[in-house]
PDB file of N, CA, C and O in Angstrom:
ATOM      1  N   UNK A   1     -22.400   9.639  12.043  1.00  0.00           N
ATOM      2  CA  UNK A   1     -21.300   9.659  11.059  1.00  0.00           C
ATOM      3  C   UNK A   1     -21.218   8.375  10.397  1.00  0.00           C
ATOM      4  O   UNK A   1     -21.516   7.355  11.018  1.00  0.00           O
ATOM      5  N   UNK A   2     -20.810   8.330   9.100  1.00  0.00           N
ATOM      6  CA  UNK A   2     -20.721   7.132   8.371  1.00  0.00           C
ATOM      7  C   UNK A   2     -19.433   6.365   8.609  1.00  0.00           C
ATOM      8  O   UNK A   2     -18.462   6.951   9.087  1.00  0.00           O
ATOM      9  N   UNK A   3     -19.386   5.064   8.290  1.00  0.00           N
ATOM     10  CA  UNK A   3     -18.236   4.353   8.528  1.00  0.00           C
ATOM     11  C   UNK A   3     -17.241   4.729   7.313  1.00  0.00           C
ATOM     12  O   UNK A   3     -17.701   5.038   6.214  1.00  0.00           O
ATOM     13  N   UNK A   4     -15.918   4.688   7.555  1.00  0.00           N
ATOM     14  CA  UNK A   4     -14.899   4.935   6.593  1.00  0.00           C
ATOM     15  C   UNK A   4     -14.638   3.687   5.759  1.00  0.00           C
ATOM     16  O   UNK A   4     -14.493   3.718   4.537  1.00  0.00           O
ATOM     17  N   UNK A   5     -14.589   2.601   6.497  1.00  0.00           N
ATOM     18  CA  UNK A   5     -14.296   1.269   5.920  1.00  0.00           C
ATOM     19  C   UNK A   5     -15.528   0.330   6.254  1.00  0.00           C
ATOM     20  O   UNK A   5     -16.173   0.415   7.299  1.00  0.00           O
ATOM     21  N   UNK A   6     -15.770  -0.559   5.256  1.00  0.00           N
ATOM     22  CA  UNK A   6     -16.893  -1.474   5.481  1.00  0.00           C
ATOM     23  C   UNK A   6     -16.364  -2.576   6.323  1.00  0.00           C
ATOM     24  O   UNK A   6     -15.154  -2.742   6.478  1.00  0.00           O
ATOM     25  N   UNK A   7     -17.303  -3.355   6.887  1.00  0.00           N
ATOM     26  CA  UNK A   7     -16.907  -4.570   7.918  1.00  0.00           C
ATOM     27  C   UNK A   7     -16.090  -5.664   7.048  1.00  0.00           C
ATOM     28  O   UNK A   7     -15.085  -6.230   7.476  1.00  0.00           O
ATOM     29  N   UNK A   8     -16.562  -5.852   5.978  1.00  0.00           N
ATOM     30  CA  UNK A   8     -15.777  -6.816   4.997  1.00  0.00           C
ATOM     31  C   UNK A   8     -14.391  -6.376   4.745  1.00  0.00           C
ATOM     32  O   UNK A   8     -13.473  -7.193   4.677  1.00  0.00           O
ATOM     33  N   UNK A   9     -14.214  -5.108   4.606  1.00  0.00           N
ATOM     34  CA  UNK A   9     -12.871  -4.629   4.367  1.00  0.00           C
ATOM     35  C   UNK A   9     -11.944  -4.877   5.516  1.00  0.00           C
ATOM     36  O   UNK A   9     -10.812  -5.333   5.356  1.00  0.00           O
ATOM     37  N   UNK A  10     -12.503  -4.533   6.790  1.00  0.00           N
ATOM     38  CA  UNK A  10     -11.704  -4.834   8.075  1.00  0.00           C
ATOM     39  C   UNK A  10     -11.397  -6.293   8.146  1.00  0.00           C
ATOM     40  O   UNK A  10     -10.367  -6.728   8.661  1.00  0.00           O
ATOM     41  N   UNK A  11     -12.336  -7.039   7.605  1.00  0.00           N
ATOM     42  CA  UNK A  11     -12.220  -8.491   7.748  1.00  0.00           C
ATOM     43  C   UNK A  11     -11.050  -8.973   6.875  1.00  0.00           C
ATOM     44  O   UNK A  11     -10.257  -9.822   7.284  1.00  0.00           O
ATOM     45  N   UNK A  12     -10.965  -8.400   5.644  1.00  0.00           N
ATOM     46  CA  UNK A  12      -9.877  -8.667   4.758  1.00  0.00           C
ATOM     47  C   UNK A  12      -8.480  -8.404   5.438  1.00  0.00           C
ATOM     48  O   UNK A  12      -7.573  -9.235   5.497  1.00  0.00           O
ATOM     49  N   UNK A  13      -8.444  -7.103   5.952  1.00  0.00           N
ATOM     50  CA  UNK A  13      -7.097  -6.769   6.640  1.00  0.00           C
ATOM     51  C   UNK A  13      -6.891  -7.660   7.757  1.00  0.00           C
ATOM     52  O   UNK A  13      -5.728  -8.033   7.910  1.00  0.00           O
ATOM     53  N   UNK A  14      -7.797  -8.107   8.612  1.00  0.00           N
ATOM     54  CA  UNK A  14      -7.614  -9.064   9.638  1.00  0.00           C
ATOM     55  C   UNK A  14      -7.045 -10.443   9.054  1.00  0.00           C
ATOM     56  O   UNK A  14      -6.141 -11.045   9.634  1.00  0.00           O
ATOM     57  N   UNK A  15      -7.561 -10.850   8.011  1.00  0.00           N
ATOM     58  CA  UNK A  15      -7.122 -12.078   7.320  1.00  0.00           C
ATOM     59  C   UNK A  15      -5.712 -11.942   6.936  1.00  0.00           C
ATOM     60  O   UNK A  15      -4.925 -12.872   7.115  1.00  0.00           O
ATOM     61  N   UNK A  16      -5.299 -10.637   6.332  1.00  0.00           N
ATOM     62  CA  UNK A  16      -3.932 -10.500   5.848  1.00  0.00           C
ATOM     63  C   UNK A  16      -3.081 -10.543   6.926  1.00  0.00           C
ATOM     64  O   UNK A  16      -2.074 -11.249   6.874  1.00  0.00           O
ATOM     65  N   UNK A  17      -3.369  -9.825   7.983  1.00  0.00           N
ATOM     66  CA  UNK A  17      -2.484  -9.824   9.240  1.00  0.00           C
ATOM     67  C   UNK A  17      -2.225 -11.142   9.807  1.00  0.00           C
ATOM     68  O   UNK A  17      -1.129 -11.423  10.292  1.00  0.00           O
ATOM     69  N   UNK A  18      -3.309 -12.045   9.756  1.00  0.00           N
ATOM     70  CA  UNK A  18      -3.187 -13.433  10.275  1.00  0.00           C
ATOM     71  C   UNK A  18      -2.150 -14.146   9.466  1.00  0.00           C
ATOM     72  O   UNK A  18      -1.258 -14.810   9.995  1.00  0.00           O
ATOM     73  N   UNK A  19      -2.282 -13.995   8.176  1.00  0.00           N
ATOM     74  CA  UNK A  19      -1.384 -14.638   7.191  1.00  0.00           C
ATOM     75  C   UNK A  19       0.103 -14.149   7.489  1.00  0.00           C
ATOM     76  O   UNK A  19       1.057 -14.927   7.449  1.00  0.00           O
ATOM     77  N   UNK A  20       0.214 -12.849   7.778  1.00  0.00           N
ATOM     78  CA  UNK A  20       1.641 -12.336   7.977  1.00  0.00           C
ATOM     79  C   UNK A  20       2.129 -12.878   9.158  1.00  0.00           C
ATOM     80  O   UNK A  20       3.308 -13.230   9.183  1.00  0.00           O
ATOM     81  N   UNK A  21       1.376 -13.015  10.213  1.00  0.00           N
ATOM     82  CA  UNK A  21       1.865 -13.613  11.424  1.00  0.00           C
ATOM     83  C   UNK A  21       2.337 -15.036  11.297  1.00  0.00           C
ATOM     84  O   UNK A  21       3.334 -15.415  11.912  1.00  0.00           O
ATOM     85  N   UNK A  22       1.599 -15.880  10.465  1.00  0.00           N
ATOM     86  CA  UNK A  22       1.884 -17.213  10.194  1.00  0.00           C
ATOM     87  C   UNK A  22       3.114 -17.400   9.151  1.00  0.00           C
ATOM     88  O   UNK A  22       3.648 -18.493   8.963  1.00  0.00           O
ATOM     89  N   UNK A  23       3.475 -16.276   8.538  1.00  0.00           N
ATOM     90  CA  UNK A  23       4.420 -16.324   7.502  1.00  0.00           C
ATOM     91  C   UNK A  23       4.203 -16.804   6.090  1.00  0.00           C
ATOM     92  O   UNK A  23       5.103 -17.224   5.363  1.00  0.00           O
ATOM     93  N   UNK A  24       2.831 -16.698   5.742  1.00  0.00           N
ATOM     94  CA  UNK A  24       2.356 -17.161   4.585  1.00  0.00           C
ATOM     95  C   UNK A  24       1.915 -15.971   3.527  1.00  0.00           C
ATOM     96  O   UNK A  24       1.569 -16.240   2.377  1.00  0.00           O
ATOM     97  N   UNK A  25       1.956 -14.885   3.945  1.00  0.00           N
ATOM     98  CA  UNK A  25       1.573 -13.602   3.206  1.00  0.00           C
ATOM     99  C   UNK A  25       2.674 -13.329   2.353  1.00  0.00           C
ATOM    100  O   UNK A  25       3.825 -13.278   2.787  1.00  0.00           O
ATOM    101  N   UNK A  26       2.348 -13.130   1.038  1.00  0.00           N
ATOM    102  CA  UNK A  26       3.438 -12.761   0.117  1.00  0.00           C
ATOM    103  C   UNK A  26       3.014 -11.602  -0.659  1.00  0.00           C
ATOM    104  O   UNK A  26       1.809 -11.419  -0.830  1.00  0.00           O
ATOM    105  N   UNK A  27       4.017 -10.670  -1.227  1.00  0.00           N
ATOM    106  CA  UNK A  27       3.580  -9.621  -1.912  1.00  0.00           C
ATOM    107  C   UNK A  27       3.443 -10.031  -3.341  1.00  0.00           C
ATOM    108  O   UNK A  27       3.926 -11.060  -3.811  1.00  0.00           O
ATOM    109  N   UNK A  28       2.646  -9.014  -4.087  1.00  0.00           N
ATOM    110  CA  UNK A  28       2.232  -9.349  -5.393  1.00  0.00           C
ATOM    111  C   UNK A  28       3.292  -9.820  -6.365  1.00  0.00           C
ATOM    112  O   UNK A  28       3.522 -11.025  -6.462  1.00  0.00           O
ATOM    113  N   UNK A  29       3.970  -8.900  -7.112  1.00  0.00           N
ATOM    114  CA  UNK A  29       4.927  -9.167  -8.083  1.00  0.00           C
ATOM    115  C   UNK A  29       6.108 -10.088  -7.681  1.00  0.00           C
ATOM    116  O   UNK A  29       6.343 -11.117  -8.314  1.00  0.00           O
ATOM    117  N   UNK A  30       6.781  -9.730  -6.708  1.00  0.00           N
ATOM    118  CA  UNK A  30       8.056 -10.356  -6.281  1.00  0.00           C
ATOM    119  C   UNK A  30       7.861 -11.721  -5.557  1.00  0.00           C
ATOM    120  O   UNK A  30       8.696 -12.626  -5.562  1.00  0.00           O
ATOM    121  N   UNK A  31       6.671 -11.752  -4.944  1.00  0.00           N
ATOM    122  CA  UNK A  31       6.347 -13.034  -4.195  1.00  0.00           C
ATOM    123  C   UNK A  31       7.054 -13.230  -2.874  1.00  0.00           C
ATOM    124  O   UNK A  31       6.978 -14.304  -2.276  1.00  0.00           O
ATOM    125  N   UNK A  32       7.803 -12.110  -2.375  1.00  0.00           N
ATOM    126  CA  UNK A  32       8.594 -12.180  -1.118  1.00  0.00           C
ATOM    127  C   UNK A  32       7.655 -12.189   0.031  1.00  0.00           C
ATOM    128  O   UNK A  32       6.556 -11.638  -0.021  1.00  0.00           O
ATOM    129  N   UNK A  33       8.084 -12.792   1.021  1.00  0.00           N
ATOM    130  CA  UNK A  33       7.226 -12.757   2.366  1.00  0.00           C
ATOM    131  C   UNK A  33       7.201 -11.387   2.880  1.00  0.00           C
ATOM    132  O   UNK A  33       8.178 -10.638   2.875  1.00  0.00           O
ATOM    133  N   UNK A  34       5.869 -11.054   3.388  1.00  0.00           N
ATOM    134  CA  UNK A  34       5.720  -9.732   3.932  1.00  0.00           C
ATOM    135  C   UNK A  34       6.014  -9.856   5.335  1.00  0.00           C
ATOM    136  O   UNK A  34       5.461 -10.711   6.028  1.00  0.00           O
ATOM    137  N   UNK A  35       6.915  -8.987   5.812  1.00  0.00           N
ATOM    138  CA  UNK A  35       7.239  -8.849   7.182  1.00  0.00           C
ATOM    139  C   UNK A  35       6.657  -7.699   7.873  1.00  0.00           C
ATOM    140  O   UNK A  35       6.521  -7.735   9.095  1.00  0.00           O
ATOM    141  N   UNK A  36       6.301  -6.675   7.179  1.00  0.00           N
ATOM    142  CA  UNK A  36       5.971  -5.233   7.545  1.00  0.00           C
ATOM    143  C   UNK A  36       4.465  -5.285   7.988  1.00  0.00           C
ATOM    144  O   UNK A  36       3.716  -5.928   7.251  1.00  0.00           O
ATOM    145  N   UNK A  37       3.943  -4.704   9.073  1.00  0.00           N
ATOM    146  CA  UNK A  37       2.677  -4.801   9.627  1.00  0.00           C
ATOM    147  C   UNK A  37       1.884  -3.705   8.545  1.00  0.00           C
ATOM    148  O   UNK A  37       0.753  -3.937   8.118  1.00  0.00           O
ATOM    149  N   UNK A  38       2.591  -2.604   8.217  1.00  0.00           N
ATOM    150  CA  UNK A  38       1.892  -1.574   7.333  1.00  0.00           C
ATOM    151  C   UNK A  38       1.573  -2.304   5.984  1.00  0.00           C
ATOM    152  O   UNK A  38       0.479  -2.176   5.435  1.00  0.00           O
ATOM    153  N   UNK A  39       2.582  -3.074   5.479  1.00  0.00           N
ATOM    154  CA  UNK A  39       2.474  -3.702   4.124  1.00  0.00           C
ATOM    155  C   UNK A  39       1.212  -4.626   4.163  1.00  0.00           C
ATOM    156  O   UNK A  39       0.350  -4.566   3.287  1.00  0.00           O
ATOM    157  N   UNK A  40       1.150  -5.477   5.218  1.00  0.00           N
ATOM    158  CA  UNK A  40       0.018  -6.362   5.432  1.00  0.00           C
ATOM    159  C   UNK A  40      -1.360  -5.664   5.458  1.00  0.00           C
ATOM    160  O   UNK A  40      -2.363  -6.257   5.061  1.00  0.00           O
ATOM    161  N   UNK A  41      -1.398  -4.477   5.900  1.00  0.00           N
ATOM    162  CA  UNK A  41      -2.716  -3.785   5.993  1.00  0.00           C
ATOM    163  C   UNK A  41      -2.982  -3.171   4.578  1.00  0.00           C
ATOM    164  O   UNK A  41      -4.130  -3.062   4.147  1.00  0.00           O
ATOM    165  N   UNK A  42      -1.901  -2.781   3.883  1.00  0.00           N
ATOM    166  CA  UNK A  42      -2.049  -2.307   2.521  1.00  0.00           C
ATOM    167  C   UNK A  42      -2.399  -3.454   1.518  1.00  0.00           C
ATOM    168  O   UNK A  42      -2.957  -3.204   0.450  1.00  0.00           O
ATOM    169  N   UNK A  43      -2.095  -4.570   1.850  1.00  0.00           N
ATOM    170  CA  UNK A  43      -2.489  -5.805   1.008  1.00  0.00           C
ATOM    171  C   UNK A  43      -3.913  -6.030   1.227  1.00  0.00           C
ATOM    172  O   UNK A  43      -4.665  -6.130   0.257  1.00  0.00           O
ATOM    173  N   UNK A  44      -4.388  -6.127   2.544  1.00  0.00           N
ATOM    174  CA  UNK A  44      -5.734  -6.407   2.822  1.00  0.00           C
ATOM    175  C   UNK A  44      -6.609  -5.284   2.225  1.00  0.00           C
ATOM    176  O   UNK A  44      -7.606  -5.639   1.597  1.00  0.00           O
ATOM    177  N   UNK A  45      -6.362  -4.043   2.346  1.00  0.00           N
ATOM    178  CA  UNK A  45      -7.166  -2.914   1.717  1.00  0.00           C
ATOM    179  C   UNK A  45      -7.167  -3.005   0.287  1.00  0.00           C
ATOM    180  O   UNK A  45      -8.241  -2.809  -0.281  1.00  0.00           O
ATOM    181  N   UNK A  46      -6.150  -3.267  -0.392  1.00  0.00           N
ATOM    182  CA  UNK A  46      -6.119  -3.292  -1.748  1.00  0.00           C
ATOM    183  C   UNK A  46      -6.914  -4.482  -2.364  1.00  0.00           C
ATOM    184  O   UNK A  46      -7.453  -4.357  -3.463  1.00  0.00           O
ATOM    185  N   UNK A  47      -6.980  -5.631  -1.651  1.00  0.00           N
ATOM    186  CA  UNK A  47      -7.902  -6.739  -1.992  1.00  0.00           C
ATOM    187  C   UNK A  47      -9.274  -6.401  -1.849  1.00  0.00           C
ATOM    188  O   UNK A  47     -10.088  -6.781  -2.691  1.00  0.00           O
ATOM    189  N   UNK A  48      -9.638  -5.664  -0.779  1.00  0.00           N
ATOM    190  CA  UNK A  48     -10.965  -5.269  -0.507  1.00  0.00           C
ATOM    191  C   UNK A  48     -11.544  -4.261  -1.609  1.00  0.00           C
ATOM    192  O   UNK A  48     -12.701  -4.270  -2.031  1.00  0.00           O
ATOM    193  N   UNK A  49     -10.567  -3.431  -1.975  1.00  0.00           N
ATOM    194  CA  UNK A  49     -10.754  -2.358  -3.074  1.00  0.00           C
ATOM    195  C   UNK A  49     -11.167  -3.045  -4.338  1.00  0.00           C
ATOM    196  O   UNK A  49     -12.069  -2.624  -5.062  1.00  0.00           O
ATOM    197  N   UNK A  50     -10.409  -4.206  -4.584  1.00  0.00           N
ATOM    198  CA  UNK A  50     -10.567  -4.892  -5.941  1.00  0.00           C
ATOM    199  C   UNK A  50     -11.920  -5.594  -5.954  1.00  0.00           C
ATOM    200  O   UNK A  50     -12.519  -5.773  -7.014  1.00  0.00           O
ATOM    201  N   UNK A  51     -12.429  -6.012  -4.712  1.00  0.00           N
ATOM    202  CA  UNK A  51     -13.754  -6.607  -4.702  1.00  0.00           C
ATOM    203  C   UNK A  51     -14.893  -5.780  -4.600  1.00  0.00           C
ATOM    204  O   UNK A  51     -16.039  -6.230  -4.569  1.00  0.00           O
ATOM    205  N   UNK A  52     -14.544  -4.312  -4.534  1.00  0.00           N
ATOM    206  CA  UNK A  52     -15.629  -3.359  -4.566  1.00  0.00           C
ATOM    207  C   UNK A  52     -16.093  -3.013  -3.342  1.00  0.00           C
ATOM    208  O   UNK A  52     -17.107  -2.316  -3.285  1.00  0.00           O
ATOM    209  N   UNK A  53     -15.456  -3.423  -2.183  1.00  0.00           N
ATOM    210  CA  UNK A  53     -15.770  -3.082  -0.773  1.00  0.00           C
ATOM    211  C   UNK A  53     -15.792  -1.460  -0.558  1.00  0.00           C
ATOM    212  O   UNK A  53     -15.227  -0.732  -1.373  1.00  0.00           O
ATOM    213  N   UNK A  54     -16.405  -0.988   0.466  1.00  0.00           N
ATOM    214  CA  UNK A  54     -16.241   0.439   0.838  1.00  0.00           C
ATOM    215  C   UNK A  54     -14.914   0.726   1.513  1.00  0.00           C
ATOM    216  O   UNK A  54     -14.705   0.501   2.705  1.00  0.00           O
ATOM    217  N   UNK A  55     -14.064   1.219   0.695  1.00  0.00           N
ATOM    218  CA  UNK A  55     -12.607   1.652   1.093  1.00  0.00           C
ATOM    219  C   UNK A  55     -12.213   2.884   0.430  1.00  0.00           C
ATOM    220  O   UNK A  55     -12.376   3.015  -0.783  1.00  0.00           O
ATOM    221  N   UNK A  56     -11.657   3.880   1.224  1.00  0.00           N
ATOM    222  CA  UNK A  56     -11.335   5.145   0.577  1.00  0.00           C
ATOM    223  C   UNK A  56     -10.159   4.860  -0.518  1.00  0.00           C
ATOM    224  O   UNK A  56      -9.489   3.829  -0.467  1.00  0.00           O
ATOM    225  N   UNK A  57      -9.973   5.827  -1.474  1.00  0.00           N
ATOM    226  CA  UNK A  57      -8.927   5.515  -2.376  1.00  0.00           C
ATOM    227  C   UNK A  57      -7.469   5.584  -1.658  1.00  0.00           C
ATOM    228  O   UNK A  57      -7.373   6.195  -0.594  1.00  0.00           O
ATOM    229  N   UNK A  58      -6.488   5.042  -2.163  1.00  0.00           N
ATOM    230  CA  UNK A  58      -5.014   5.036  -1.590  1.00  0.00           C
ATOM    231  C   UNK A  58      -4.627   6.416  -1.676  1.00  0.00           C
ATOM    232  O   UNK A  58      -4.996   7.190  -2.559  1.00  0.00           O
ATOM    233  N   UNK A  59      -3.820   6.702  -0.660  1.00  0.00           N
ATOM    234  CA  UNK A  59      -3.208   7.983  -0.412  1.00  0.00           C
ATOM    235  C   UNK A  59      -2.045   8.196  -1.584  1.00  0.00           C
ATOM    236  O   UNK A  59      -1.438   7.190  -1.950  1.00  0.00           O
ATOM    237  N   UNK A  60      -1.788   9.218  -2.057  1.00  0.00           N
ATOM    238  CA  UNK A  60      -0.600   9.366  -3.013  1.00  0.00           C
ATOM    239  C   UNK A  60       0.693   9.285  -2.251  1.00  0.00           C
ATOM    240  O   UNK A  60       0.887   9.932  -1.222  1.00  0.00           O
ATOM    241  N   UNK A  61       1.599   8.443  -2.807  1.00  0.00           N
ATOM    242  CA  UNK A  61       2.870   8.235  -1.978  1.00  0.00           C
ATOM    243  C   UNK A  61       3.717   9.261  -2.342  1.00  0.00           C
ATOM    244  O   UNK A  61       3.553   9.887  -3.390  1.00  0.00           O
ATOM    245  N   UNK A  62       4.772   9.526  -1.420  1.00  0.00           N
ATOM    246  CA  UNK A  62       5.700  10.634  -1.587  1.00  0.00           C
ATOM    247  C   UNK A  62       6.678  10.265  -2.733  1.00  0.00           C
ATOM    248  O   UNK A  62       7.236  11.221  -3.272  1.00  0.00           O
ATOM    249  N   UNK A  63       6.952   9.095  -3.158  1.00  0.00           N
ATOM    250  CA  UNK A  63       7.894   8.855  -4.181  1.00  0.00           C
ATOM    251  C   UNK A  63       7.247   8.960  -5.546  1.00  0.00           C
ATOM    252  O   UNK A  63       7.961   8.737  -6.524  1.00  0.00           O
ATOM    253  N   UNK A  64       6.167   9.228  -5.693  1.00  0.00           N
ATOM    254  CA  UNK A  64       5.484   9.382  -6.890  1.00  0.00           C
ATOM    255  C   UNK A  64       5.480  11.041  -7.404  1.00  0.00           C
ATOM    256  O   UNK A  64       5.113  11.515  -8.479  1.00  0.00           O
ATOM    257  N   UNK A  65       5.963  11.616  -6.354  1.00  0.00           N
ATOM    258  CA  UNK A  65       5.977  13.173  -6.721  1.00  0.00           C
ATOM    259  C   UNK A  65       7.005  13.478  -7.844  1.00  0.00           C
ATOM    260  O   UNK A  65       7.895  12.701  -8.191  1.00  0.00           O
ATOM    261  N   UNK A  66       6.784  14.622  -8.333  1.00  0.00           N
ATOM    262  CA  UNK A  66       7.755  14.985  -9.447  1.00  0.00           C
ATOM    263  C   UNK A  66       9.190  15.154  -9.003  1.00  0.00           C
ATOM    264  O   UNK A  66       9.438  15.602  -7.883  1.00  0.00           O
ATOM    265  N   UNK A  67      10.052  14.840  -9.770  1.00  0.00           N
ATOM    266  CA  UNK A  67      11.566  14.845  -9.395  1.00  0.00           C
ATOM    267  C   UNK A  67      11.901  16.340  -9.261  1.00  0.00           C
ATOM    268  O   UNK A  67      11.219  17.244  -9.742  1.00  0.00           O
ATOM    269  N   UNK A  68      12.927  16.479  -8.616  1.00  0.00           N
ATOM    270  CA  UNK A  68      13.506  17.920  -8.587  1.00  0.00           C
ATOM    271  C   UNK A  68      13.832  18.496 -10.024  1.00  0.00           C
ATOM    272  O   UNK A  68      14.340  17.782 -10.889  1.00  0.00           O
ATOM    273  N   UNK A  69      13.540  19.708 -10.215  1.00  0.00           N
ATOM    274  CA  UNK A  69      13.827  20.493 -11.453  1.00  0.00           C
ATOM    275  C   UNK A  69      15.219  20.485 -11.637  1.00  0.00           C
ATOM    276  O   UNK A  69      15.985  20.716 -10.701  1.00  0.00           O
ATOM    277  N   UNK A  70      15.636  20.215 -12.877  1.00  0.00           N
ATOM    278  CA  UNK A  70      17.132  20.221 -13.299  1.00  0.00           C
ATOM    279  C   UNK A  70      17.471  21.723 -13.270  1.00  0.00           C
ATOM    280  O   UNK A  70      16.704  22.607 -13.652  1.00  0.00           O
ATOM    281  N   UNK A  71      18.783  21.921 -12.743  1.00  0.00           N
ATOM    282  CA  UNK A  71      19.350  23.272 -12.745  1.00  0.00           C
ATOM    283  C   UNK A  71      19.741  23.671 -14.174  1.00  0.00           C
ATOM    284  O   UNK A  71      20.516  22.985 -14.839  1.00  0.00           O
ATOM    285  N   UNK A  72      19.180  24.802 -14.623  1.00  0.00           N
ATOM    286  CA  UNK A  72      19.527  25.107 -16.108  1.00  0.00           C
ATOM    287  C   UNK A  72      20.512  26.459 -15.945  1.00  0.00           C
ATOM    288  O   UNK A  72      20.512  27.231 -14.986  1.00  0.00           O
ATOM    289  N   UNK A  73      21.259  26.522 -17.017  1.00  0.00           N
ATOM    290  CA  UNK A  73      22.129  27.576 -17.195  1.00  0.00           C
ATOM    291  C   UNK A  73      23.441  27.614 -16.320  1.00  0.00           C
ATOM    292  O   UNK A  73      24.204  28.581 -16.341  1.00  0.00           O
ATOM    293  N   UNK A  74      23.648  26.487 -15.548  1.00  0.00           N
ATOM    294  CA  UNK A  74      24.946  26.313 -14.775  1.00  0.00           C
ATOM    295  C   UNK A  74      25.782  25.266 -15.463  1.00  0.00           C
ATOM    296  O   UNK A  74      25.265  24.252 -15.931  1.00  0.00           O
ATOM    297  N   UNK A  75      26.976  25.490 -15.519  1.00  0.00           N
ATOM    298  CA  UNK A  75      27.936  24.526 -16.076  1.00  0.00           C
ATOM    299  C   UNK A  75      28.702  24.042 -14.899  1.00  0.00           C
ATOM    300  O   UNK A  75      29.140  24.786 -14.021  1.00  0.00           O
ATOM    301  N   UNK A  76      28.858  22.543 -14.938  1.00  0.00           N
ATOM    302  CA  UNK A  76      29.670  22.040 -13.955  1.00  0.00           C
ATOM    303  C   UNK A  76      31.199  22.228 -14.024  1.00  0.00           C
ATOM    304  O   UNK A  76      31.721  22.172 -15.138  1.00  0.00           O
ATOM    305  N   UNK A  77      31.901  22.428 -13.026  1.00  0.00           N
ATOM    306  CA  UNK A  77      33.330  22.667 -13.113  1.00  0.00           C
ATOM    307  C   UNK A  77      34.114  21.324 -12.994  1.00  0.00           C
ATOM    308  O   UNK A  77      34.147  20.774 -11.893  1.00  0.00           O
ATOM    309  N   UNK A  78      34.627  20.869 -13.862  1.00  0.00           N
ATOM    310  CA  UNK A  78      35.338  19.605 -13.901  1.00  0.00           C
ATOM    311  C   UNK A  78      36.757  19.647 -14.449  1.00  0.00           C
ATOM    312  O   UNK A  78      37.424  18.614 -14.513  1.00  0.00           O
TER     313      UNK A  78
END
């Protein structure tokens, strides 16, 4: 069975986790310190992806789904 992630990708994640522990890992746009373990992993994987390492594409997040359809034909009582 083939590997899902390359060794270099897991090394990137390891480096990101180490930076998070020391308190020097910062998120992209805002530059805030990363405290979440999951966020540190995501940063490591995205860096590996950018360098072209073997990493599966990111999962579609729930907040990117279409918003609920607007209710049509109903008038609000005010």
